[in-house]
C-alpha positions as CSV (number, residue, x, y, z in Angstrom):
1,X,60.0,112.2,107.3
2,X,63.6,110.9,107.7
3,X,64.9,112.7,104.7
4,X,68.2,114.6,104.8
5,X,66.5,117.8,103.7
6,X,64.0,117.7,106.5
7,X,66.8,117.0,109.1
8,X,68.9,119.8,107.7
9,X,66.1,122.3,107.9
10,X,65.3,121.2,111.5
11,X,69.0,121.7,112.5
12,X,69.3,125.0,110.8
13,X,66.2,126.2,112.6
14,X,67.7,125.0,115.9
15,X,71.0,126.9,115.2
16,X,69.0,130.1,114.6
17,X,67.2,129.7,117.9
18,X,70.2,129.0,120.1
19,X,72.4,131.6,118.4
20,X,70.1,134.6,119.1
21,X,71.1,137.0,121.9
22,X,70.1,138.2,124.4
23,X,68.6,134.9,125.5
24,X,65.4,134.4,127.6
25,X,65.8,132.6,130.9
26,X,65.6,128.8,130.5
27,X,65.7,127.0,133.9
28,X,64.3,123.8,135.2
29,X,61.3,122.5,133.4
30,X,61.5,125.3,130.8
31,X,64.9,124.0,129.6
32,X,63.6,120.5,129.3
33,X,60.6,121.7,127.5
34,X,62.9,123.2,124.9
35,X,64.9,120.0,124.8
36,X,61.7,118.0,124.3
37,X,60.5,120.3,121.6
38,X,63.5,119.6,119.5
39,X,62.9,115.8,119.8
40,X,60.8,115.3,116.7
41,X,60.6,112.2,114.4
42,X,62.8,114.1,111.9
43,X,65.5,114.6,114.6
44,X,65.6,111.6,117.0
45,X,67.9,112.6,119.9
46,X,68.6,109.1,121.3
47,X,69.8,106.0,119.6
48,X,67.5,103.0,119.5
49,X,68.8,99.6,120.5
50,X,67.5,96.1,120.0
51,X,68.1,93.0,122.1
52,X,66.7,90.1,124.1
53,X,64.2,91.0,126.9
54,X,64.0,88.6,129.8
55,X,62.7,89.0,133.4
56,X,64.2,88.5,136.8
57,X,63.4,88.5,140.5
58,X,63.8,92.1,141.6
59,X,65.6,93.1,144.8
60,X,68.5,95.2,145.8
61,X,70.1,96.4,142.6
62,X,73.5,97.7,141.7
63,X,72.2,101.3,142.0
64,X,71.8,100.7,145.7
65,X,68.0,100.7,145.9
66,X,65.7,97.9,146.8
67,X,62.7,97.5,144.4
68,X,60.0,94.9,144.0
69,X,58.6,92.8,141.2
70,X,55.6,95.0,140.8
71,X,57.5,98.1,139.9
72,X,58.4,99.2,136.3
73,X,62.1,98.8,136.6
74,X,64.9,97.3,134.5
75,X,68.5,95.9,134.7
76,X,70.7,97.1,131.8
77,X,73.4,94.8,130.3
78,X,76.8,95.3,131.8
79,X,78.3,96.6,128.6
80,X,76.0,99.6,128.5
81,X,75.4,100.1,132.2
82,X,77.0,103.0,134.0
83,X,76.3,104.4,137.5
84,X,75.3,107.7,135.8
85,X,72.3,105.9,134.4
86,X,70.8,104.9,137.8
87,X,67.3,106.4,138.2
88,X,67.0,107.4,134.5
89,X,64.7,105.4,132.2
90,X,64.5,103.4,129.1
91,X,61.6,103.7,126.6
92,X,60.5,100.3,125.4
93,X,58.8,99.2,122.2
94,X,57.5,95.8,121.0
95,X,55.2,95.7,118.0
96,X,52.4,98.2,118.8
97,X,53.1,98.0,122.5
98,X,55.0,100.7,124.3
99,X,56.5,100.7,127.8
100,X,58.8,102.5,130.2
101,X,61.0,101.4,133.0
102,X,63.5,103.0,135.5
103,X,67.1,101.7,135.5
104,X,67.9,100.3,138.9
105,X,70.3,97.3,138.3
106,X,72.9,95.7,136.1
107,X,72.4,92.4,134.2
108,X,75.9,90.8,134.2
109,X,74.8,87.9,132.0
110,X,73.1,90.0,129.4
111,X,74.7,90.8,126.0
112,X,75.0,94.4,124.8
113,X,71.5,95.5,123.8
114,X,69.8,93.1,126.1
115,X,67.6,94.1,129.1
116,X,66.4,92.2,132.1
117,X,62.9,93.5,133.0
118,X,61.0,93.3,136.2
119,X,58.0,90.9,136.0
120,X,55.6,94.0,135.9
121,X,57.5,95.5,133.0
122,X,57.8,92.1,131.1
123,X,54.0,91.6,131.5
124,X,53.3,94.8,129.5
125,X,54.5,93.0,126.5
126,X,54.3,89.2,127.1
127,X,53.4,86.5,129.5
128,X,55.9,84.6,131.6
129,X,55.7,81.6,129.4
130,X,57.3,83.5,126.5
131,X,60.5,83.8,128.6
132,X,62.5,85.8,126.0
133,X,61.7,88.1,123.1
134,X,63.3,90.8,121.0
135,X,62.7,94.3,122.3
136,X,63.5,97.8,120.8
137,X,64.5,100.5,123.3
138,X,66.2,103.8,123.8
139,X,67.6,105.6,126.8
140,X,65.3,108.3,128.3
141,X,67.5,110.3,130.7
142,X,64.7,112.6,131.8
143,X,62.2,109.8,132.1
144,X,59.8,111.7,129.8
145,X,58.0,108.3,129.2
146,X,57.1,108.4,132.9
147,X,56.1,112.1,132.9
148,X,59.6,113.3,133.9
149,X,59.7,111.3,137.1
150,X,63.3,110.2,137.0
151,X,65.9,109.8,139.8
152,X,63.4,109.0,142.5
153,X,65.3,107.4,145.4
154,X,68.3,106.2,143.4
155,X,71.8,106.2,144.7
156,X,73.5,107.0,141.4
157,X,73.6,110.8,141.8
158,X,72.9,111.3,138.1
159,X,71.1,114.6,138.6
160,X,67.8,113.9,136.8
161,X,64.8,114.7,138.9
162,X,61.1,115.6,138.2
163,X,61.5,116.9,134.7
164,X,64.6,119.1,135.5
165,X,68.2,118.6,134.4
166,X,70.4,119.4,137.4
167,X,73.9,118.5,138.5
168,X,75.2,117.7,142.0
169,X,78.4,117.0,143.8
170,X,79.3,113.3,143.8
171,X,80.3,113.4,147.5
172,X,77.2,115.3,148.7
173,X,74.3,114.3,146.3
174,X,71.5,115.2,148.6
175,X,72.9,118.7,149.3
176,X,73.6,119.3,145.6
177,X,70.0,118.2,144.7
178,X,68.5,120.5,147.3
179,X,70.7,123.4,146.3
180,X,69.7,123.0,142.6
181,X,66.0,122.9,143.4
182,X,66.4,126.1,145.6
183,X,68.2,127.8,142.7
184,X,65.4,127.0,140.3
185,X,62.8,128.3,142.7
186,X,64.9,131.5,143.1
187,X,65.2,131.9,139.3
188,X,61.5,131.4,138.8
189,X,60.4,133.9,141.4
190,X,60.8,136.9,139.0
191,X,62.5,139.5,141.2
192,X,64.9,137.2,143.1
193,X,68.5,137.4,142.1
194,X,69.9,134.1,140.7
195,X,72.2,132.2,143.1
196,X,75.5,132.0,141.1
197,X,77.5,130.0,143.6
198,X,78.5,126.6,142.3
199,X,76.4,127.1,139.2
200,X,77.1,124.4,136.6
201,X,76.0,124.0,133.0
202,X,73.8,120.8,133.1
203,X,74.1,120.2,129.3
204,X,77.9,120.2,129.5
205,X,77.7,117.7,132.4
206,X,75.5,115.6,130.2
207,X,77.9,115.7,127.3
208,X,80.8,114.9,129.7
209,X,79.2,111.6,130.8
210,X,80.1,108.8,128.3
211,X,77.1,106.8,129.4
212,X,74.7,109.6,128.7
213,X,76.3,111.3,125.7
214,X,76.9,107.9,124.1
215,X,73.2,107.4,123.9
216,X,72.7,110.5,121.7
217,X,72.4,110.4,117.9
218,X,74.5,112.9,115.9
219,X,71.6,115.2,115.6
220,X,70.8,114.8,119.3
221,X,74.4,115.8,120.2
222,X,74.1,118.9,118.1
223,X,70.9,119.8,120.0
224,X,72.5,119.4,123.4
225,X,75.6,121.3,122.4
226,X,73.3,124.1,121.2
227,X,71.5,124.2,124.5
228,X,74.9,124.2,126.3
229,X,75.9,127.3,124.4
230,X,72.5,128.9,125.2
231,X,72.9,128.1,128.9
232,X,76.4,129.8,128.8
233,X,75.0,132.9,127.2
234,X,72.2,133.1,129.8
235,X,74.7,132.5,132.6
236,X,76.8,135.4,131.4
237,X,73.8,137.7,131.8
238,X,72.7,136.3,135.2
239,X,76.1,136.0,136.7
240,X,78.7,138.2,134.9
241,X,82.2,136.8,135.2
242,X,81.1,133.4,136.5
243,X,80.1,131.6,133.3
């Protein structure tokens, strides 16, 4: 399953898909569906990490949001934490148990690879008496492990929301988010003309963020780069001269 030949065939197939023109419209959830389709066991998109899992008393986190002990949230070690990760998720694995938690805080005392879990998240895997255990995990920027429900109420302005990759201005995050949602609605209405003003390639924004692009495997980076090229081709049809 992890052989070089299988991976090579998968990547060649991907190149054939993203190189074809003209391209169909891929916006909102359709883009992420294509992204998820490429995420197969033969081509894992995101790196897996391993480290100590502990739990803490949840409150106001470094992302600027107050959460509670009963929520599935996590604090990422300071070495790997970045504001762009706020509101995205981590996919967790321990033995045959799987879990998911939203990133809301930083753990300054954790080593690289370590996670500080909310009590609710910790209890998915172990009781309080265990205190600390080795956990395997990976970043899940679109919160697919939560059904795509990322970026809910966070202050990080990372642009991930409800299964859709978007981008927004750092100084006006709420306006940017609303504009992107309106653009998606307009694009999906069939006859409506796409709103080309301020249109930004979300995949290039992803690659430009060290915190997000750094979580990709080599194969995953090729997938996102292919989707970025596909987005540019589609933009050239939708908005001539603006791509």
